[in-house]
N, C-alpha and C positions, 0 to 999 in steps of 0.2 A: 689734097693739096698742100702742097711744099709751101712751105715759109724761107725767102731766101733775103737775109741782113744785109750781106751785101748789094744784094739787087734793089732793096728800099735806099742805100746809103747814095748809091749812083744816080739815081732818080731824085735824090734829093741835091745832088749836085749839079745833075743836067737841067733841073729847074732854073736856078741861078745863072742868067745870061750875060751877055754885053750889055745888054741896057740896063744890069739891075744897079740901084744904089743900095747899099749893105748898111746898115746902121746898125750898131750894139748898144746899148744903154744900160749902164750900172747902176742900179734900183737902191735908194733910200728912203728914210721917212720923211725928209722934207725935200732934199735935193737931190735930182737927177743929173746922171750926165750920160753924155752920147758922142761918141764917133762914127763917122762914114769913110766905107771904104769902095772902091769898085769890087767887080767879081773877082779879081786876080788878089787882092788885097792892098793894092794902092792906096792909100792915105789920101781924102779929097779935101782935108780942111786944113788950114795952119795951127789952129786950135780946136780943142773939145767944145760941146755946147753944154753949158750948166743950165738946168731950170727947173722951177718949182714945181712940187706936188699940188698942182690947183689948175683951173681953167686956164689961167693966163700961161700958167706955162706949159701946158701941152698945144695952144694955139701956138707960143713961141717954136714949141718943137716943129710944128706942121709949116710953120714958114723959112726955117730952117733947110726943113727937108725938100722942100717945093723950090726953095734959092739954088739949092745944091743941084737939084734934078736938071734945072733949066740952065745952068752954067754948064753941066758936065754932060748935057742933052742924053738924059736916063730916062726913060720914061717909064719903070717900073721902080718900087722898092721893098723891099722887106728888111723889118725888124727885128733882133733879136734883145730877148732880154733874160735874165736867171728869173727863176720864179721865186725870188727871195721871200721869205715870211710871209706875208700879206701887201707887202708894197707895191706890187707889181700890179693887183688885181686892178684898181681902178683904169692905171693908163692902156692897159691891155684892154679895155671892154671899151674906151675911149675910143680908139684906135680902130679897133673892130669896129665898130661903129660907123666910123668915117670910112671905110671898106679899106683901110691899108692893113698889108699883110703882115702879122705878127706872128713869130715862133721862138718858142722856148728852148734854151738851152741849159744843161744839168751844169749845177757850179762844181760838179767835179770835173767837168769836162773844161769848165773856164781855168780852174786850179792846173789842171795836169799838163795847161797848155801856155799857161802866163811867161814861161822864160823862152818859146820859141822865134821872137823878135830880137832882144838886147841878153839874152841867155845869164839873167839877172833873179833873184826871187824876189826882187823887190815889188811892192804894191802900191797902187793907188786909183781913182777912181777911174781916171781918165785912161790909165794902160789895162785896168781892169775890161772898158767900153770898149777899148778896141781887140780884147782878146776874144770878147764877142762876138765883135764882127768877123772876125779871122775864121771861128770854128763856125760862124756858121754861113761863110764863102764857102766854106769844105765840106757843107752837109752834116755835120753834125749838131743837128736839131732835131726838133719833132712842134707838128703844126699844135697850134691852139685852136682852139673850135669854141666856141660859145655852145652849153649844153642848152637842152630845151628847157621851158621854165620847171617842168616836175624834176626835176634830174638838179635842178638850183637848187630848189624848197628841199628836195631829199638831204643834199650833202651839208646845207645848213643846218638844218634839224640833229642829223647825225655828228656833223659837228659840236654841236652843242652839247647833245647827249652825252658824247666823250668826257665833253668839261665834267659835266654832273656827275659822271659814274667814277670819274676820279676823284672826284671830295667826298663818292659815300664813302668809297675807300678808305678814305684818311679819316672820317669820323668814325666806321669802324674799328681801325686800329686804335683810334682815341680810346674805344669805352673800352675794347678788351684791355689795352693799359690800365686802365679804369680798375677793371676787376683785377687782373695780376696782382692792385697792391693793394685794394682795398679787402676781396675777398676771392682769394686765389684759389682756393676748393671748388668756386661754381662750374667751374668747365667741365668739373668731374661728373655732375650730376646735367646739366645742358650741355651736352655736345656742339648745340648750334644755338647762340645765344640769342638770334635772333625769333625763336618760336614763341609761340601764343603764349604758354606757362612762365618762359623766362622775360617776357618781354611786361609780362601782367606782375612781374616779381619786382625787376629793375626800376618800375613806375612808380609802385608801392612799397616795397620793402627792400631797398637795395644794398642795404648792410648787414653784415652779419648779426651786429649788436639789435636791429629789428625784425630779425627772423628767429634771434634763440629766445624770445619772450613769448612767441606764437605757439599756439598747439598745430597739429595736422588740421583738423578742422577750420579753425580760424585761416589757417593759410589758403584751405580749398575756396572757401568762402572770398576770402580778398579777390582769387583769379576768377571768380565768378562775375566778378564786375566786369570783365576784359573777356569772357570767353562763353560759351555756353556750355560744353560739355568740358568742367574742369576737375571733376572728380575721376571714379573708375578705378580700378586696381592700378593704372600708371599713376593715374595723378597722384593718388594715397603714399603708391612709394616716392614717387618723386618729392613731395612735401616731406617726408618721413628723412629721406635722406639730405635735403636742405637743410632742416631744422638741425638736424645732427651734427652737421659739418659745420654749423652756423654756432655753435655751440662752442667748437672747439678749433674755431678760425685764428690762425695766424695773420691775418689784415691787420693795415695801420689803421689805427682810430685816431691819429693828430687829426685836427681841421676837416672832422670829420663832416660838421655842419655843412661849409665850401664846397666838400666834394662831393654830398649828394646834389648841391645846386647847381655843379659841373655837369654831373652823368645827365640831372633834368634836362639839362640846355641841349647836350649831345643828345640825346634821345628824342626830343621835340624835331631837332633839324634834322636829323637820321630820317624819322617819319616824312618831314617834308618833303625831304629830297626824294624819298621812295614815291609819295604821289605823284610829284613832279616826273618820273621817268615813269611811271604809268601814262600818263597822260600823252608823254614823247611817244611811248608805243603805239600807243591809240592813234597818234597823226602820222606816224611812219605807215601804219596796217595800212590808212586810208589811202597813202600815196603812193604804196605799192599796189595798190590796185587800181592806178592809174596807168600804171606801165604793165603791159603785156608779157614781156620777158620775164616779171620778176616773178610770174606764175607758173613758168618753165623752171627756174632756180627752183623756186619752193618745192617743187616734186622730186627733185633729187633729195636721196636719204641724207638725212645729215647736217641738212642746213635749213635752220630757222628763217623768221623772218628778219632778225637784228642779222646773223650773218647774209643776207639777202641783200638787207638795205646797207651796210657796210662796203659791200662789193661793187653795187650801183652808185653808190655815193664816191665811190673813188675811182673808178673808173670810168662813169656815164657809160651813155648808150652802147650796147654792145654791138653793134650793129657798125659801127663804125671801127671795128678792128675787121680785116681782111683775114687773120689767123691766130689763133691762140697762143702762140708763141710771143704775138706781139704785147697780146695783156700781158704776160709773164713777164717781159720785160718792164713793161711801164713800170709793175709791182715791183721789180727788181729781185724775182724768184726765178729767173732762169741761171742756169748750171754753167759756172766756169770755172776750167781749169788751167794750172800751171805747169807745162811740161817743157824742157829741153833738153836736144840730144837723147841719151839711153833713159836719163830722170823725169819718172811720170810723176808729177805733184796730184796731190789730192783733189777731187771735184767737192765745191761747194757752191752753195747761191751766192749768187755775184752780189747782192744787195745795192744795186746799183738803180733805184727807180726813179 
């Protein structure tokens, strides 16, 4: 089955009839701004509408729209808005519950069309709202549909997980920085500082001064507090190397007591985040078990549960797409080229999701 983008564009344009009121809304944290046009782009109001981001403001918008529909004898309405941050979310859901058609406009489209009416790069909230209404009337929008509950739950968990993964990376970088300053030779023994022997060392004997007075047997005994198989040929070798390097370490020794307290807090926080991420993963697996298509995606080689969850959280129900290219365009992964005359430009990813 072929996918024709121009055909879909024509369908979106044809959908807006002579009986449509086209409303563009510029979203903000506290006060939104709306402008209204007909299907030809003729402005139907003398002044824009400003309304608050609360139920009183939403009801004010609804009354304003109904008044314009009655005045201009328009029996249909389509509302366009930019998905700016999270500010649009509550209004879009409220309008959808009221069975008012909501569509979304890519911010890049608004930016590239803001000079169409006045040939000026000036920017204001009323102008942006009017530009949004213009691009909607020309079919440059995409549908907003509320996903089923399981997809909304998955999206929420994955968004939460993304934040804590980024936070854990910050903690890891901070711990590596600590080692680079206090014990720069440490990573020559433990390439992975998160392994069990390494974590046991950092908890009990983090500085070279702590290790220098220990024997190999003493160090292995210390490791056994945190792991079952601390000895063996590997353990003895690691312990001997670590103690030898600790005795000739060039690490900084100033304010060592404060530095060790800092490392202790970092490791405790890092382990807490790991437990939290493990709990999230179990919740993600439970949610994936409720989505039939997740099993099909996981059967593909190289797609683990987190990758599958990320795809479904971002794309939603894949059954809503008529063709795979629609999903690629939404993700900004479709190919784009720039050619003119005999010049053929390089083909790159559009990155216009």
